[in-house]
C-alpha positions as CSV (number, residue, x, y, z in Angstrom):
1,X,-41.8,162.7,14.0
2,X,-39.2,165.4,14.8
3,X,-37.5,166.9,11.8
4,X,-34.7,169.5,12.1
5,X,-33.6,172.4,9.9
6,X,-30.1,170.9,9.5
7,X,-31.8,167.6,8.3
8,X,-33.7,169.6,5.7
9,X,-30.5,171.3,4.6
10,X,-28.7,168.0,4.3
11,X,-31.6,166.3,2.4
12,X,-32.1,169.2,0.0
13,X,-28.3,169.6,-0.7
14,X,-28.1,165.9,-1.4
15,X,-31.1,166.0,-3.7
16,X,-29.6,168.9,-5.6
17,X,-26.1,167.6,-5.9
18,X,-26.5,163.8,-6.0
19,X,-23.4,163.2,-4.0
20,X,-22.7,163.2,-0.2
21,X,-19.3,164.9,-0.6
22,X,-20.7,167.7,-2.8
23,X,-23.7,168.2,-0.5
24,X,-21.4,168.4,2.5
25,X,-19.2,170.9,0.9
26,X,-22.1,173.1,-0.1
27,X,-23.6,173.3,3.4
28,X,-20.3,173.4,5.2
29,X,-20.4,170.1,7.1
30,X,-18.6,166.7,6.8
31,X,-19.8,163.8,4.7
32,X,-20.8,161.7,7.7
33,X,-22.9,164.6,9.0
34,X,-24.9,164.7,5.8
35,X,-25.2,161.0,5.9
36,X,-26.5,161.1,9.5
37,X,-28.9,164.0,8.6
38,X,-30.4,162.0,5.7
39,X,-30.6,158.8,7.7
40,X,-32.5,160.6,10.5
41,X,-34.9,162.2,8.0
42,X,-35.4,158.9,6.2
43,X,-36.2,157.1,9.5
44,X,-38.9,159.7,10.2
45,X,-40.7,159.4,6.8
46,X,-42.4,156.4,5.4
47,X,-41.4,157.1,1.8
48,X,-38.2,156.3,-0.1
49,X,-36.4,159.6,-0.7
50,X,-33.5,158.5,-2.9
51,X,-32.6,156.0,-5.6
52,X,-28.9,155.0,-5.1
53,X,-26.8,154.2,-8.2
54,X,-23.2,153.4,-7.3
55,X,-21.6,156.6,-6.1
56,X,-24.4,158.9,-7.0
57,X,-28.1,159.1,-6.3
58,X,-31.2,160.8,-7.4
59,X,-34.5,161.8,-5.9
60,X,-37.1,159.0,-6.0
61,X,-40.1,159.9,-8.2
62,X,-42.5,159.5,-5.2
63,X,-40.4,162.1,-3.2
64,X,-40.3,164.9,-5.8
65,X,-43.3,166.7,-4.3
66,X,-41.7,166.4,-0.8
67,X,-38.4,167.9,-2.1
68,X,-40.3,170.9,-3.6
69,X,-41.9,171.5,-0.2
70,X,-38.6,171.2,1.6
71,X,-37.1,173.8,-0.8
72,X,-40.1,176.1,0.0
73,X,-39.7,175.6,3.7
74,X,-36.0,176.3,3.6
75,X,-36.6,179.4,1.6
76,X,-39.2,180.6,4.1
77,X,-36.8,179.9,7.0
78,X,-34.0,181.9,5.2
79,X,-36.4,184.8,4.8
80,X,-37.3,184.7,8.5
81,X,-33.6,184.7,9.4
82,X,-32.9,187.6,7.1
83,X,-35.8,189.6,8.5
84,X,-34.6,189.1,12.1
85,X,-31.1,190.0,11.2
86,X,-32.2,193.2,9.5
87,X,-34.2,194.2,12.6
88,X,-31.2,193.7,14.8
89,X,-29.1,196.1,12.6
């Protein structure tokens, strides 16, 4: 199973905002890009990530723990990027 950082960003933004358009705006990509990121991530995991309700969605209860780990992973990745940027300055 190959998971990418952009997929994690898309999944996390969608989990936080509940809407594809808002998630896309937050991470600076198009709605179809977020949709593709989420679909690719969902295809790589056996669990249901989101409960869809009309135009919005929410994180499925069984995916709450995974979302917390995604947030931690992205935070750690951001710290690594920050450290590397500071070293170059």
